Backbone as JSON, one array per atom type, in Angstrom:
{
  "sequence": "MKRLHVHLAVEDLHASKAFYTALFGAPPTVEKPDYMKWQMDDPLVNFAIAQHEGQVVGIDHLGVEVSDGEELDQLNQSLLAAQQQTVEERGATCCYANSDKHWASDPQGISWEFFHTVSESDVYHADHGPVSKEQGMTRAHSSCCASS",
  "N": [[145.08, 41.04, 205.3], [144.82, 37.93, 203.82], [143.81, 36.13, 200.98], [142.73, 33.19, 199.58], [143.48, 32.34, 196.14], [142.1, 30.71, 193.4], [142.11, 29.78, 190.16], [140.51, 28.43, 187.45], [140.69, 26.86, 184.26], [137.98, 26.33, 182.1], [135.91, 24.16, 180.18], [133.2, 24.66, 179.46], [131.75, 27.38, 180.22], [129.06, 28.22, 181.18], [127.96, 25.93, 182.15], [129.76, 25.38, 184.06], [129.35, 27.86, 185.61], [126.8, 27.19, 186.6], [127.32, 25.05, 188.2], [129.32, 26.03, 190.16], [127.9, 28.15, 191.26], [125.82, 26.81, 192.49], [127.44, 25.2, 194.23], [128.78, 27.19, 195.91], [126.63, 28.52, 196.83], [125.96, 31.04, 195.95], [125.72, 33.72, 193.38], [128.08, 34.54, 190.62], [130.43, 37.28, 191.53], [131.65, 38.71, 189.78], [130.95, 38.81, 186.22], [131.66, 38.02, 183.05], [131.51, 37.61, 179.36], [133.56, 35.65, 178.92], [134.59, 34.92, 181.48], [134.37, 34.58, 184.99], [133.91, 35.26, 188.49], [134.07, 34.52, 191.81], [133.96, 36.2, 194.64], [134.53, 35.63, 197.74], [133.72, 35.44, 201.33], [133.25, 33.46, 202.91], [134.03, 30.39, 202.12], [136.94, 32.05, 202.65], [137.98, 33.21, 199.85], [139.14, 33.91, 196.45], [137.76, 32.96, 193.72], [137.98, 31.98, 190.43], [136.86, 31.46, 187.15], [137.52, 30.76, 183.65], [137.03, 30.94, 180.05], [138.52, 30.1, 177.19], [139.27, 29.71, 173.73], [141.17, 26.9, 172.77], [142.45, 26.7, 175.06], [143.94, 24.56, 177.67], [141.91, 22.75, 179.79], [141.19, 22.81, 183.38], [143.14, 23.12, 186.41], [144.36, 26.37, 186.23], [146.07, 28.07, 187.57], [147.27, 28.77, 191.05], [146.77, 30.95, 193.93], [147.45, 33.84, 196.03], [145.72, 36.45, 197.1], [146.43, 39.85, 198.3], [145.91, 42.41, 200.63], [147.26, 44.84, 200.19], [150.05, 46.68, 198.8], [152.33, 46.63, 200.5], [152.0, 44.21, 201.85], [152.07, 42.42, 199.75], [154.77, 42.79, 198.88], [156.06, 41.73, 201.22], [155.33, 39.07, 201.15], [156.67, 38.28, 198.8], [159.28, 38.62, 199.61], [159.48, 36.87, 201.65], [159.43, 34.5, 200.03], [161.8, 34.81, 198.6], [163.77, 34.87, 200.59], [163.43, 32.21, 201.18], [164.97, 31.16, 199.34], [163.57, 30.96, 196.83], [162.63, 31.26, 193.46], [161.14, 34.26, 191.99], [159.03, 36.18, 189.96], [158.58, 39.47, 189.15], [155.68, 41.6, 188.38], [154.44, 44.36, 187.6], [151.72, 46.64, 187.47], [149.97, 45.05, 185.84], [147.36, 44.19, 183.49], [144.92, 41.92, 183.75], [142.48, 39.51, 183.8], [140.14, 41.2, 183.96], [141.05, 43.22, 185.73], [143.4, 45.53, 187.25], [146.66, 45.13, 188.47], [149.4, 44.51, 190.74], [151.88, 42.12, 190.89], [153.53, 39.11, 191.79], [155.18, 36.13, 190.76], [155.53, 32.62, 191.27], [156.85, 29.38, 191.04], [155.78, 26.12, 192.27], [157.47, 23.21, 193.6], [156.26, 21.27, 191.97], [155.81, 22.35, 189.63], [153.57, 23.96, 189.48], [151.95, 27.02, 188.86], [152.02, 29.89, 191.05], [150.46, 32.78, 191.93], [150.87, 35.72, 193.36], [149.12, 38.71, 194.56], [148.05, 42.02, 194.39], [145.34, 43.74, 193.72], [144.57, 46.8, 192.25], [142.7, 48.22, 190.92], [139.68, 47.92, 188.76], [139.2, 46.65, 185.44], [138.13, 47.19, 181.99], [138.77, 45.31, 180.25], [139.78, 41.78, 179.47], [142.61, 41.24, 179.22], [145.41, 43.1, 178.81], [148.25, 43.74, 176.66], [151.38, 44.42, 177.77], [153.72, 44.38, 176.44], [156.74, 42.49, 176.18], [157.4, 40.24, 178.79], [159.71, 39.88, 181.5], [162.12, 37.38, 181.65], [163.47, 36.69, 183.93], [165.57, 34.86, 186.27], [165.16, 32.34, 185.22], [162.43, 31.57, 184.74], [159.7, 30.5, 182.88], [157.06, 31.26, 180.59], [154.12, 29.46, 181.05], [151.83, 29.0, 179.55], [149.64, 30.67, 177.09], [147.84, 32.19, 178.67], [146.81, 35.27, 180.07], [147.14, 35.15, 182.69], [149.27, 33.6, 183.44], [152.26, 32.56, 184.91], [155.52, 33.98, 184.32]],
  "CA": [[144.35, 39.87, 205.15], [145.2, 37.17, 202.65], [142.5, 35.32, 200.46], [143.18, 32.04, 198.54], [143.01, 32.5, 194.82], [141.99, 29.61, 192.6], [141.72, 29.98, 188.79], [140.3, 27.19, 186.63], [140.28, 26.99, 182.87], [136.95, 25.52, 181.87], [135.49, 23.95, 178.8], [131.88, 25.11, 179.38], [131.56, 28.44, 181.2], [127.7, 28.32, 181.52], [127.64, 24.76, 182.98], [130.65, 25.74, 185.28], [128.7, 28.71, 186.52], [125.7, 26.54, 187.38], [127.84, 24.13, 189.3], [129.81, 26.74, 191.24], [126.8, 28.88, 192.0], [125.12, 25.79, 193.48], [128.38, 24.7, 195.4], [129.08, 28.15, 196.81], [125.28, 29.25, 197.39], [125.77, 32.5, 195.47], [126.0, 33.83, 191.93], [129.39, 35.2, 190.65], [130.48, 38.64, 191.73], [132.0, 39.33, 188.41], [130.54, 37.91, 185.22], [131.88, 38.49, 181.75], [131.44, 36.56, 178.41], [134.67, 34.62, 179.02], [135.2, 35.04, 182.73], [133.5, 34.74, 186.08], [134.71, 35.4, 189.65], [133.24, 34.53, 193.2], [134.86, 36.86, 195.56], [133.75, 35.16, 198.87], [134.29, 35.62, 202.61], [133.17, 32.19, 203.61], [135.37, 30.37, 202.58], [137.82, 33.34, 202.27], [138.67, 32.77, 198.56], [138.91, 34.54, 195.13], [137.62, 31.68, 192.9], [137.82, 32.37, 189.07], [136.79, 30.51, 186.0], [137.59, 31.35, 182.29], [136.99, 29.87, 178.87], [139.28, 30.83, 176.06], [139.52, 28.75, 172.79], [142.52, 26.37, 172.68], [143.13, 26.62, 176.52], [143.8, 23.39, 178.43], [141.08, 22.8, 180.9], [141.76, 22.17, 184.69], [143.75, 24.19, 187.25], [145.24, 27.2, 185.5], [147.04, 28.52, 188.65], [146.65, 29.08, 192.38], [147.5, 32.32, 194.21], [147.2, 34.52, 197.26], [145.53, 37.94, 197.0], [146.71, 40.34, 199.41], [145.21, 43.72, 200.82], [148.01, 46.12, 199.89], [151.38, 46.46, 198.14], [153.32, 46.29, 201.44], [151.81, 42.79, 202.12], [152.56, 41.65, 198.5], [156.24, 42.73, 198.95], [156.45, 40.97, 202.3], [155.28, 37.67, 200.76], [157.81, 38.05, 197.95], [160.59, 38.68, 200.45], [159.48, 35.49, 202.3], [159.92, 33.47, 199.0], [163.18, 35.14, 198.17], [164.43, 34.46, 201.78], [163.69, 30.77, 201.23], [165.65, 30.84, 198.06], [162.56, 30.55, 195.82], [162.51, 32.2, 192.3], [159.95, 34.92, 191.69], [158.93, 37.14, 188.98], [157.69, 40.62, 189.53], [154.87, 42.03, 187.27], [153.86, 45.58, 188.13], [150.92, 47.2, 186.43], [149.5, 44.02, 184.91], [145.9, 44.11, 183.24], [144.48, 40.6, 183.57], [141.16, 38.99, 184.42], [139.41, 42.35, 184.17], [141.69, 43.87, 186.86], [144.76, 46.02, 187.18], [147.12, 44.41, 189.72], [150.7, 44.36, 190.89], [151.92, 40.74, 191.24], [154.59, 38.36, 191.84], [154.82, 34.76, 190.42], [156.58, 31.67, 191.7], [156.33, 27.99, 190.75], [156.04, 25.23, 193.32], [158.36, 22.12, 193.06], [155.63, 20.35, 191.03], [155.59, 23.26, 188.57], [152.25, 24.73, 189.58], [152.13, 28.45, 188.99], [151.4, 30.61, 192.08], [150.38, 34.26, 191.71], [150.63, 36.69, 194.58], [148.85, 39.87, 193.78], [147.29, 43.19, 194.85], [144.43, 44.5, 192.76], [144.38, 48.22, 192.54], [141.5, 48.71, 190.15], [139.04, 47.08, 187.78], [139.49, 46.9, 183.98], [137.03, 46.72, 181.05], [139.28, 44.18, 179.34], [140.48, 40.77, 180.16], [143.99, 41.37, 179.26], [146.13, 44.16, 178.01], [149.65, 43.48, 176.5], [152.31, 45.62, 178.11], [154.97, 44.18, 175.99], [157.34, 41.34, 176.78], [157.65, 40.01, 180.17], [161.13, 39.52, 181.78], [162.26, 35.95, 181.76], [164.43, 36.6, 184.97], [165.76, 33.76, 186.92], [164.86, 31.15, 184.37], [161.01, 31.11, 184.77], [159.19, 30.54, 181.5], [155.68, 31.09, 180.45], [153.53, 28.12, 181.11], [150.96, 28.85, 178.38], [149.39, 31.97, 176.55], [146.91, 32.93, 179.41], [147.41, 36.48, 180.81], [147.45, 34.89, 184.15], [150.38, 32.6, 183.56], [153.64, 32.94, 185.35], [156.43, 34.38, 183.24]],
  "C": [[144.84, 39.25, 203.73], [144.0, 36.24, 202.28], [143.17, 34.4, 199.37], [142.6, 32.42, 197.24], [143.07, 31.17, 193.95], [141.42, 30.02, 191.24], [141.65, 28.83, 188.02], [140.05, 27.55, 185.18], [139.1, 25.86, 182.63], [136.51, 25.37, 180.45], [134.17, 24.63, 178.52], [131.61, 26.09, 180.43], [130.21, 28.42, 181.84], [127.46, 27.07, 182.55], [128.57, 24.79, 184.19], [129.87, 26.66, 186.21], [127.52, 28.09, 187.26], [126.16, 25.78, 188.55], [128.42, 24.97, 190.51], [128.89, 27.63, 192.0], [126.09, 27.98, 192.94], [126.18, 25.35, 194.74], [128.56, 25.99, 196.44], [127.85, 28.91, 197.37], [125.27, 30.6, 196.93], [126.21, 32.62, 194.07], [127.47, 34.64, 191.85], [129.27, 36.76, 190.94], [130.96, 39.6, 190.56], [131.58, 38.38, 187.33], [130.81, 38.7, 183.88], [131.6, 37.46, 180.67], [132.31, 35.47, 178.48], [135.11, 34.43, 180.35], [134.19, 35.09, 183.86], [134.36, 34.62, 187.45], [133.62, 35.33, 190.86], [134.35, 35.15, 194.13], [134.11, 36.55, 197.05], [134.57, 35.39, 200.24], [134.17, 34.35, 203.46], [132.85, 31.05, 202.53], [135.94, 31.63, 201.93], [138.65, 32.94, 200.88], [138.16, 33.71, 197.36], [138.87, 33.28, 194.13], [137.25, 32.18, 191.47], [137.86, 31.32, 188.1], [137.03, 31.3, 184.57], [137.47, 30.41, 181.21], [137.58, 30.73, 177.77], [139.62, 29.59, 175.12], [140.99, 28.17, 172.74], [143.15, 26.19, 174.04], [143.0, 25.19, 177.13], [142.95, 23.67, 179.55], [141.76, 22.17, 182.15], [142.38, 23.44, 185.39], [144.61, 25.13, 186.35], [146.31, 27.74, 186.43], [146.33, 28.73, 189.89], [147.41, 30.22, 192.77], [147.0, 32.7, 195.51], [146.99, 35.9, 196.85], [145.74, 38.48, 198.23], [145.91, 41.7, 199.53], [145.81, 44.89, 200.33], [149.31, 45.68, 199.31], [152.46, 46.07, 199.3], [153.28, 44.67, 201.82], [152.31, 41.89, 200.88], [154.1, 41.63, 198.63], [156.81, 41.96, 200.08], [156.33, 39.48, 201.92], [156.44, 37.4, 199.75], [159.07, 37.98, 198.58], [160.67, 37.34, 201.25], [159.99, 34.43, 201.31], [161.33, 33.69, 198.71], [164.06, 34.68, 199.33], [164.57, 32.92, 201.76], [164.28, 30.27, 199.94], [164.79, 30.38, 196.86], [162.68, 31.65, 194.71], [161.15, 32.75, 192.21], [160.2, 35.89, 190.48], [158.15, 38.19, 189.28], [156.87, 41.16, 188.3], [154.11, 43.13, 187.84], [152.8, 46.12, 186.98], [150.17, 46.28, 185.49], [147.89, 44.29, 184.75], [145.6, 42.74, 182.9], [143.28, 40.3, 184.36], [140.28, 40.19, 184.8], [139.75, 43.17, 185.43], [143.11, 44.42, 186.6], [145.5, 45.71, 188.51], [148.74, 44.48, 189.54], [150.84, 42.77, 191.41], [153.33, 40.2, 191.26], [154.32, 36.8, 191.51], [155.87, 33.96, 190.78], [155.94, 30.34, 191.26], [156.78, 27.12, 191.86], [156.87, 24.07, 192.73], [157.61, 21.16, 191.99], [155.48, 21.26, 189.64], [154.33, 24.07, 188.43], [152.52, 26.27, 189.73], [151.35, 29.04, 190.17], [151.47, 32.03, 191.77], [150.08, 34.97, 193.05], [150.39, 37.97, 194.11], [148.01, 40.84, 194.55], [146.59, 43.85, 193.81], [144.17, 45.88, 193.14], [143.16, 48.79, 191.99], [140.87, 47.75, 189.3], [139.42, 47.52, 186.42], [138.28, 46.52, 183.18], [137.51, 45.65, 180.15], [139.84, 43.21, 180.08], [141.9, 40.85, 180.31], [144.57, 42.44, 178.4], [147.56, 43.8, 177.98], [150.44, 44.51, 176.85], [153.62, 45.27, 177.58], [155.47, 42.88, 176.58], [157.63, 41.34, 178.2], [159.06, 39.53, 180.43], [161.16, 37.97, 182.04], [163.39, 35.74, 182.92], [164.34, 35.33, 185.71], [165.23, 32.32, 186.45], [163.51, 30.77, 184.27], [160.58, 31.42, 183.36], [157.7, 30.49, 181.4], [155.18, 29.78, 180.35], [152.61, 27.85, 179.87], [150.58, 30.39, 178.09], [148.35, 32.63, 177.5], [147.68, 34.16, 179.94], [147.79, 36.25, 182.12], [148.43, 33.83, 184.28], [151.61, 33.26, 184.01], [154.57, 33.12, 184.19], [157.72, 33.74, 183.53]]
}
């Protein structure tokens, strides 16, 4: 099963919480001082918002959450077969979750994250050292959820 992932950078987390709670008809399923997520089945979406000082507001990135590692690898292989550049990130801690990921950028430069979450985390981000700059992809900004 695949679930669309949308991550927005917001200026006012609490005002955004009120808006999206009303829009989706449900409170966030994850709520932290700087981050909230609505994991919904109708529509089938993982919608997240985060507020961090100095971050540009708006669409942070889009993505596809998958059910398991095999599905993640299949998505990556599909992109590679279409001659698209991807960056692999295994064991990433980001957005209060531990995940395996692949990143790609669409022709407009929008970051797409394809990921499988393996467990929850108590921290928003854990630095695992420098991320590979393979195939010419560069970090869009300092968010832990930015493509590398």
